[in-house]
N, C-alpha and C positions, 0 to 999 in steps of 0.2 A: 409397477416400474414398468415402462415402455422397452423392448428390446429394439435393437436398431436391425433393421432386416438385414440378411445374410450378403445381398449385393452390395447394400449399401457401406457396410463394414469393410466388405475386400477393396470397395474403391476408395474409402478412405485411407485403407494401409496403405494402399498403391501409391496416393499422392504424397503421404508421409515418406515412403522410400525415395519417390523422386526427387523430394525437397530436400533429403539426406543426402543422396548423390550427389547433387548440384551445388552444394555447400550452400543451400538456401537462398542462391541468388536468383534475381528474378529472370522472366525470359527475356528481356530486353536487356540484359547486362553483356557487355561486349566480351569475346570469347577471349582466353587468353594467347596473347600474340607468342609466336616462335620466331624470331629472325635469325638469319643466317648472312654471314658476311664473306665473301671470296675475295682475298687480297692478292694482289700480283706479287707482292713483297712482304718480308717481316714486318711486324706491328710494331716493332722496336725501334723504327727508322727516324723518328722524331719528324716525320714529314706525313707525305701523303697517306701512309699506311696508318701510320700512330694517329692521326685525327680520325680514320673510319673506325679503329677500332674503340676509341673514347667514343664515337658517337654510339657503336653498339653496346657499350657499359651503360652511356646515360640511357639508351631505351629500355635496357634491363633494370636500371633505378627508377626511372620515372615513369615507366608505364606498367613494371610487373612483367616483363616480357621476359621469357626463354631464350638464350642465346646459345648460337654456336659459331665456329671462323674456323677458315680453313685456307690456306696457302697454295695458289695454284699457278703454273708457270706457262702453259701452253693451252692452244683452243681446244686440243681434247680434253684436258684437264677443266677447263672452263665448263664444258658441257657436261661431263661428268659429275662435277660440283654441284651445278645447278641442280642437276637430276637426283641426285642421293639425297640433297637436303629436302628437295621437294618429296620425294618419296619417304622421307624421314617426318614428315608432316609441317615443313617452316609454312608459314603464313607469308612472310615477305623474304625475297632474297637479294642481298645488294651484291653486283657483281663492280669491283671499286677500279674501273678505268673505263676508258673508250675502246679497248682491244676486247670488251667483254660483250659488246652490242650483238653482234651475228650470232652468238651461243644463245644470249636472252630469248631472240626473236624465235628460234627454232624449238628449244625446250619450252618456251611459253606457250606454245601450241599443243605442247604434250601433256601441259598440267594448267589447264585454264583456271583453276581455281587458286594457284596461288600467283603470288605478286612478285613480280622481278624490277628492279631499279638499276640502272647502268649510270654510273659515275662517269660524267665529262663525255656522255654517250653523245654519237653523230644525229644531226637534225630528224634524221628519219627512222629513229630507233625507239619507235614506242609503238602499241597496238594497245588492245581492251587491257590487258593486265601486264603490258609493260611500260615503263616511263623511263625517261633519259633525263639526268639532272646535271647542269651545268653551273659551276660559279665563273663569273667574269673576272677570273684573274687579272686581266687587262688592266682593269680599273686601278689595282694597285700596282702590276709592273709598269705603266706607264710614271707612275710618281718615282717608282725607284729609279728607272731610266732618267728622270730629270735630278735625280740626286746624283746619280753616277756622274752624268757629265761635270758637275760641279765639283768632284773630288778627283776624277780623272788627272794626269799629267800629260798622259801619252795622247788623249782622243779616242781611246781604243777599248773598247768592252769586249768580254768574251761570254756566249751562254752555252750553257752546257745543258743537253737534254738527254731524256732517256732514249725515247723511240722516237724517229721523225713522222709525228702525226701531227693531223691539224690543231688539235688543242694547245701542243707545246709551240709549234710554230708561230701561232697566233699569241700567245704570252710574250714569246721574244719579239714579234713586231711590236707589241706595244711598249715593250722597255725599249727599243730602239727609238719608237717616234717620242718617247719621253725624250730622251736622251738628246736629240736633234731640236728639240724645244730649247734647251738650252745652248747647242752647238751644232748649227746645220751641217758643219762637215764632220759630226761625230760617227766612226766607225764601228759595228758591231758584226763581231764574227760567230756563227752558230757551229756548234760539233754536235755530235749524237754519239752516245755509248753504244747503242744497238739492244739494250735492255735495261730495267729500270734496278737490277741489284749489284751490277760489279763496280764496286767502292774502287779497285785498283784501277781499273780502265778509265774512269771519270777523274782519277786523280791525275792518270798520266796526260790524258788530253789536257787538263787544266793547265799543267805544268808547259804542255808546248804552246797552250795561248798566252801564258805569261810570257814564255823567251820572245813570243810575236809581238810583244808589246802591250798586251791587255792588262791594266793595272786596276780594272773591276771587273767582277766576276758576278754573274745570275745565273741561276739554274731551274730546270722543272725535269726532275730525275730521280725523284722518289728516293730510295736509300742509297742509289748511286750517287746521289747530288752530296752525299757526306763526303766524298772522295774529293768534291771540288773546294769544298769548305776546308779540310784538312790542309789540302795545296795551298789554299789562299792564306790561312795561317802562318802556315810555315814560310811563304815568299814574303810575308808582309804586304800584301795588295789588299784593298776592300773587297767585299764580297756583299751578296744580298742572299735570304734565305725564301723560302717557298713553302706555302701551304699554311706552315706552324710558325710561331718563334723559333728561329733556329739561330739566337745568340748564344746559347748555352752551347752549342756544336762548336763553335770558333768565335769566344766573346772578343777575341783581338781581331778579327777580322769583319765580322758582320755589322754592318751600318744599321740596317732594317731589315723585316721581312714582309714579303707579300703573302698575307694570311688569308685562309678561306676559314668560314665557321660550318667546317663540313658537322662535326655533330651537332649542331643545332640543327641543320638541315633535315640530318639522318632522323631527328626526332620527330620533327614535323611531317615527314612523309610516314613514317611509323603509327604516328597518332592519326592520320589520314585514314589508313585502314583500320586502325581499332575503331574508329568511330563512323565506319562506312562511309567515307567520302572520297576514297580514293579512285583516280579515272587515269588512265593511260596517257600521258603525254610527255611533250619536253618541257623541262622546268629550267628558268634561268633565275640563277641569284646575281644579285650586284651589290656594288656599294651602296644604292638606295636602299636597299632592305637591311642593311648594316651586316649580310652575310661576307664581306669582302672588305679587305683594308690593309694599310701597312701599321708594324709593330716597331717602333725605334728599340736600338738598344742603347740603353742610355750611356754608357760608357763610350758610345760612340757620337754620337749625336752631336757633340760639342765640336766634332770635325768639320760639321757642315758650316757653310757660310750663313750668317744671319737672314741676308735678304733672298736664299733659297729656300730656307724654311719658312721663310714668310710667304714665299711663292708657293711652295708645295701645299702648304694650310688652304691657300684660297683656292687652289685648284682641286684639292681634296673636297672641300666644301661644293664646287660647282657641278663635281661629279655624282657627290652624295644627292644634289638638290635634282640631276638630271638636265640640266643645263649645260655640261659640258658632256660629251657622248664619247667615250673609247672606242676605236672601232676593234671589232670582232672578227678575225677573218676564218673560224673554226665551222666553215659552212662546207 
């Protein structure tokens, strides 16, 4: 029997050990993702932050990724959150809000091998390893405004925002334009909490809007928006949810919600990275891609006049086809 030459024997042992350590995967197998989420508020808000966390869970389930999540509240915490997760080996870090843009660009330069994603980011927030992703909630806010005009007896609606930033103003402007389609003289008042988590402050501002005659309400305020929904139900006025179907938060007030499919969007970006297709850029999701739309509260839909329901359906179809373009002012 021929004996294997010593160097060939050692080489084979080395190959067997390498295969064992890699779990038998091929050189072209994608590396395991480690995805981190920085949220500006609690992930149990049944809205903006909850939708992001659902996206994180879907990435873990569908792509087999390792996950981590951290709540951060100010710019210094944004930067430290990015850095600590990058040092921990995160492949992709989501900063879930417009306000994360500057921190992502700054820390992105320090960790060129890490990918950063800013939700609702400004147009200029992107580089080789930084992307911004926006959902054109205006497509749905416009329809909510049209519905609001048909339900209001006073011709006045109130909008409650977390912080006065371009994406929020843009959504409120679209809501107002939709309302004016039904009533050219319709009035929309905007108020801002100053943060995304003060439910009590949002509730107090909502009560002031109701006292001023606003009998329909819309919000883009994350966790603070729950205060608006509570006040609307307490006072018996109509309301519209945002980001997720929020009818369960105020079932006797919420007529419909302007929703965005944040979880699906998160998975799409994570898959790009896993497959080596990611590039830093601005990404816009619209009704046309099915990432934005309205979800009715079945218990309240019957309150809307039949002719308005028909018109909203027609408008929605035009928006989905691209024949009707709702203005987007967050530039």
